[in-house]
DOTISE-396162 format. One record per residue (C-alpha): x, y, z. Coordinates in Angstrom, 1 decimal. Layout:
// residues N
((X, Y, Z));
...
END
This chain:
// residues 297
((-3.2, 21.2, 11.6));
((-4.5, 17.6, 10.6));
((-5.0, 16.4, 7.2));
((-5.2, 13.1, 5.3));
((-3.2, 12.2, 2.4));
((-5.6, 10.1, 0.3));
((-4.6, 7.3, -2.5));
((-1.2, 7.4, -1.8));
((1.0, 5.0, -3.6));
((3.7, 4.3, -1.0));
((6.9, 2.8, -2.5));
((9.2, 1.3, 0.2));
((12.3, -0.4, -1.7));
((10.7, -2.5, -4.1));
((7.4, -2.7, -2.4));
((4.4, -0.9, -3.3));
((1.5, -0.4, -1.1));
((-1.6, 1.8, -1.8));
((-3.0, 3.6, 1.8));
((-4.3, 6.7, 3.3));
((-2.2, 8.8, 6.0));
((-3.6, 10.8, 8.7));
((-1.1, 13.4, 9.3));
((-1.2, 15.2, 12.8));
((1.4, 17.9, 13.4));
((4.8, 16.7, 12.0));
((3.9, 13.1, 12.4));
((2.3, 10.4, 10.5));
((-0.4, 9.7, 13.1));
((-2.0, 6.7, 11.3));
((-2.2, 4.7, 8.2));
((-4.8, 2.6, 6.7));
((-7.1, 1.9, 3.8));
((-9.4, 4.9, 4.5));
((-10.4, 7.5, 6.9));
((-14.0, 7.9, 5.8));
((-15.6, 9.2, 9.0));
((-12.9, 12.0, 9.2));
((-13.7, 15.6, 8.4));
((-10.3, 16.4, 7.9));
((-8.8, 18.6, 5.0));
((-7.7, 15.7, 2.1));
((-5.1, 15.7, -0.3));
((-5.2, 13.4, -3.3));
((-2.0, 11.7, -4.0));
((-3.2, 9.6, -6.6));
((-1.2, 10.9, -9.4));
((1.9, 10.5, -7.6));
((4.5, 7.5, -6.2));
((5.6, 8.4, -2.6));
((8.7, 7.4, -1.0));
((10.5, 8.0, 2.0));
((13.2, 10.7, 1.7));
((16.5, 9.1, 0.8));
((19.5, 8.9, 2.9));
((23.0, 9.2, 1.2));
((26.7, 8.3, 2.0));
((29.1, 11.4, 1.4));
((32.8, 11.3, 3.0));
((33.5, 14.6, 1.3));
((31.0, 17.3, 2.5));
((32.4, 20.7, 1.8));
((32.6, 21.8, 5.2));
((35.3, 24.3, 4.8));
((33.8, 26.1, 1.7));
((32.0, 29.3, 1.7));
((28.6, 29.7, 2.3));
((27.3, 29.8, -1.6));
((29.6, 26.7, -2.4));
((28.2, 24.7, 0.3));
((24.7, 25.8, -0.6));
((25.1, 24.8, -4.1));
((26.6, 21.5, -3.1));
((23.7, 20.2, -0.6));
((20.9, 21.5, -3.6));
((22.7, 19.8, -6.2));
((23.7, 16.8, -4.6));
((21.1, 15.8, -1.6));
((17.9, 18.5, -1.8));
((17.2, 18.3, -5.6));
((17.4, 14.6, -5.4));
((15.0, 14.0, -2.6));
((17.6, 13.5, 0.2));
((17.0, 15.3, 3.4));
((19.3, 12.9, 5.9));
((23.1, 12.5, 5.0));
((25.3, 9.9, 6.7));
((29.5, 11.4, 6.8));
((32.2, 10.6, 8.8));
((35.5, 11.9, 10.5));
((38.5, 10.5, 9.7));
((40.4, 9.2, 12.5));
((44.0, 7.9, 12.6));
((45.1, 8.2, 16.7));
((42.9, 7.9, 19.3));
((43.1, 10.8, 21.1));
((41.6, 12.9, 17.9));
((38.1, 11.4, 18.3));
((36.4, 13.7, 20.6));
((37.8, 16.9, 19.4));
((37.0, 15.7, 15.5));
((33.6, 15.0, 16.3));
((32.9, 18.4, 18.0));
((34.5, 20.2, 15.1));
((32.2, 18.5, 12.3));
((29.4, 19.4, 14.7));
((30.2, 22.9, 14.8));
((31.0, 22.7, 10.8));
((27.2, 21.1, 10.5));
((25.3, 23.7, 12.5));
((23.9, 25.6, 9.1));
((23.5, 22.2, 7.6));
((19.8, 21.9, 5.9));
((19.9, 18.4, 5.8));
((19.5, 16.1, 9.2));
((22.8, 14.1, 9.9));
((24.2, 11.1, 11.2));
((28.1, 11.2, 11.8));
((30.3, 8.1, 12.0));
((34.1, 7.5, 11.9));
((36.6, 6.2, 9.2));
((39.4, 4.5, 10.6));
((42.8, 2.2, 9.6));
((42.6, -1.2, 10.6));
((45.4, -0.4, 13.3));
((42.9, 1.6, 15.3));
((40.6, -1.6, 15.7));
((41.5, -1.8, 19.7));
((39.4, -2.5, 22.7));
((40.4, 1.1, 24.0));
((39.1, 3.0, 21.0));
((35.9, 0.8, 20.5));
((34.9, 1.8, 23.9));
((35.7, 5.4, 23.0));
((33.5, 5.1, 19.9));
((31.0, 3.8, 22.2));
((30.8, 6.8, 24.6));
((30.7, 9.2, 22.0));
((27.8, 7.2, 20.2));
((29.4, 6.8, 17.2));
((26.6, 4.5, 15.3));
((29.2, 3.0, 12.2));
((32.8, 2.5, 12.0));
((34.1, 2.6, 8.3));
((37.5, 0.3, 8.1));
((39.9, 0.8, 5.5));
((40.9, -2.6, 4.7));
((44.5, -3.0, 2.7));
((45.5, -6.1, 3.5));
((45.1, -9.5, 4.8));
((47.9, -9.6, 7.4));
((46.1, -6.6, 9.0));
((42.9, -8.7, 9.2));
((44.6, -11.5, 10.8));
((46.5, -9.4, 13.5));
((43.2, -8.0, 14.7));
((41.7, -9.5, 18.3));
((38.6, -9.7, 16.6));
((37.3, -11.6, 20.1));
((38.2, -8.6, 22.2));
((36.9, -6.0, 20.0));
((33.6, -7.7, 19.9));
((33.5, -7.6, 23.8));
((34.6, -3.9, 23.7));
((31.2, -3.2, 21.6));
((28.8, -4.6, 23.7));
((25.8, -3.8, 24.4));
((26.2, -0.6, 21.7));
((27.2, -2.6, 19.0));
((27.9, 0.2, 16.2));
((28.4, -2.1, 13.0));
((31.9, -2.3, 11.1));
((31.6, -1.5, 7.2));
((34.5, -2.2, 5.0));
((36.1, 0.4, 2.6));
((38.3, -1.9, 0.3));
((41.4, -0.2, -0.7));
((41.9, -2.8, -3.4));
((39.8, -4.7, -5.4));
((41.1, -8.1, -4.0));
((38.3, -10.6, -4.2));
((40.0, -12.5, -1.7));
((40.5, -9.6, 0.9));
((36.9, -9.2, 0.7));
((36.0, -12.8, 1.3));
((38.4, -13.0, 4.2));
((36.5, -9.7, 5.6));
((33.2, -12.1, 5.5));
((34.8, -14.8, 7.3));
((36.4, -12.7, 10.1));
((33.1, -10.8, 10.8));
((31.2, -14.3, 10.5));
((33.6, -16.3, 12.5));
((33.4, -13.6, 15.4));
((29.8, -12.8, 15.0));
((30.6, -8.9, 14.9));
((28.0, -6.3, 14.1));
((28.9, -5.5, 10.6));
((28.1, -4.9, 6.8));
((29.6, -7.7, 4.6));
((30.0, -5.3, 1.6));
((31.1, -1.5, 1.1));
((28.4, 1.0, 1.1));
((28.1, 3.2, -2.1));
((28.4, 7.0, -1.7));
((25.9, 9.1, -3.5));
((23.3, 6.3, -3.8));
((20.0, 5.7, -1.4));
((20.9, 3.4, 1.4));
((19.0, 0.3, 1.6));
((16.7, -0.4, 4.3));
((19.0, -3.3, 5.7));
((22.0, -0.7, 6.0));
((19.9, 1.9, 7.6));
((18.2, -0.7, 10.1));
((22.1, -2.1, 11.0));
((23.1, 1.7, 11.6));
((20.3, 2.3, 13.4));
((19.1, 5.1, 11.1));
((15.7, 3.6, 10.6));
((13.2, 4.0, 11.9));
((14.0, 7.5, 13.0));
((15.0, 8.4, 9.1));
((13.3, 7.3, 5.9));
((10.5, 5.8, 7.7));
((6.9, 6.2, 6.3));
((5.5, 4.2, 9.2));
((2.8, 5.3, 12.0));
((4.6, 7.8, 14.3));
((7.4, 8.5, 11.7));
((8.1, 12.2, 10.7));
((6.3, 13.7, 8.1));
((9.4, 13.6, 5.5));
((8.4, 12.4, 1.9));
((9.0, 12.6, -2.0));
((6.5, 12.5, -4.3));
((7.4, 11.3, -7.9));
((5.0, 11.9, -10.9));
((3.0, 8.6, -11.5));
((3.2, 7.3, -15.1));
((3.5, 4.1, -17.0));
((7.4, 3.9, -16.2));
((7.8, 5.0, -12.8));
((4.6, 3.0, -11.5));
((6.7, 0.0, -12.2));
((10.1, 1.2, -10.5));
((11.6, 0.2, -7.4));
((12.6, 3.2, -5.1));
((16.5, 3.0, -6.3));
((15.4, 3.2, -10.1));
((13.4, 6.4, -9.4));
((16.4, 8.0, -7.6));
((19.1, 6.6, -10.4));
((16.5, 6.9, -13.8));
((13.7, 9.0, -13.1));
((15.2, 12.1, -10.9));
((13.4, 14.6, -13.4));
((10.0, 13.0, -12.1));
((10.4, 14.0, -8.8));
((8.2, 17.0, -7.7));
((7.6, 17.7, -3.9));
((10.2, 16.8, -1.3));
((9.0, 17.5, 2.2));
((11.0, 17.3, 5.1));
((10.1, 17.2, 9.2));
((6.5, 18.7, 7.8));
((8.2, 21.6, 6.0));
((8.1, 21.6, 1.9));
((11.6, 22.1, 0.8));
((10.6, 21.3, -3.0));
((7.6, 22.0, -5.2));
((8.1, 21.2, -8.8));
((11.2, 23.5, -9.8));
((10.9, 25.8, -6.6));
((13.5, 24.6, -4.2));
((13.8, 26.0, -0.6));
((17.3, 26.3, 1.1));
((16.8, 26.4, 4.9));
((20.4, 26.7, 6.5));
((20.4, 25.3, 10.1));
((17.1, 23.3, 9.7));
((19.1, 20.0, 9.7));
((19.5, 18.5, 13.0));
((22.1, 16.0, 14.8));
((20.5, 12.2, 14.8));
((21.8, 10.3, 17.7));
((21.6, 6.6, 17.6));
((20.8, 5.6, 20.9));
((21.2, 1.6, 20.1));
((22.2, 0.4, 16.3));
((20.4, -2.5, 14.8));
((17.6, -2.3, 17.7));
((14.8, -2.4, 14.8));
((15.5, -5.2, 12.0));
((12.5, -5.8, 10.0));
((11.7, -9.6, 9.1));
((11.9, -9.3, 5.3));
END
């Protein structure tokens, strides 16, 4: 069924834009100032702040817990917070583990209610040309690197790593094992010197991934996207004197109580206090090319 969302106050990051959205099937067919000549059913969104659904990082999904424990975890940590996509990872310590561990996590996520993206988490000793090529074959969109010391970073043949990454170019993301600022500066210097696809900072768990991170990994524009052609997944927050002035991250952290509606791929999974749990509704999000889309701002 086609319908129009009118007077939508769409908030993306720090920018808000008032538009009308034409919905056809489970896709946003078009967005513009108005659709006056259309006779479709109309929904007035003037009382809400509309955002894309959030994407959160979580390294510790309860994959081996009971169904009831998993359900409670997904509801409290994701669905009730307006998150419909999770970025997670498998931890690898030996090259030969990669394929089998990825198969295991795929099986464990078959009943997941969220869409999911799977990366890998490794010690620096695994940053070799051979391992990178294996990640490329498995379409691993992000490699989290546990950084312990400067000596480890200096030993890595970064030129070979870069060569092995091409053309898939999945980004390297640091996980610093200690708060040494010099170690963080060295990571940045290494990434800049070798011109490697990477993030300069750690990614915070349980907090919405910002646009630059989503683009770098390749999750955007597939997810967290309210653009023409994007899927119908969004949040409605109650608009009041406070929320209308907030950026997207503030709505998540300070005004989660104002979240009233969550739509996931055309299905309402939250309406007020009523939350719908759909085991297996989540899908694996395959990233064909990380960093393929990068906005100018």
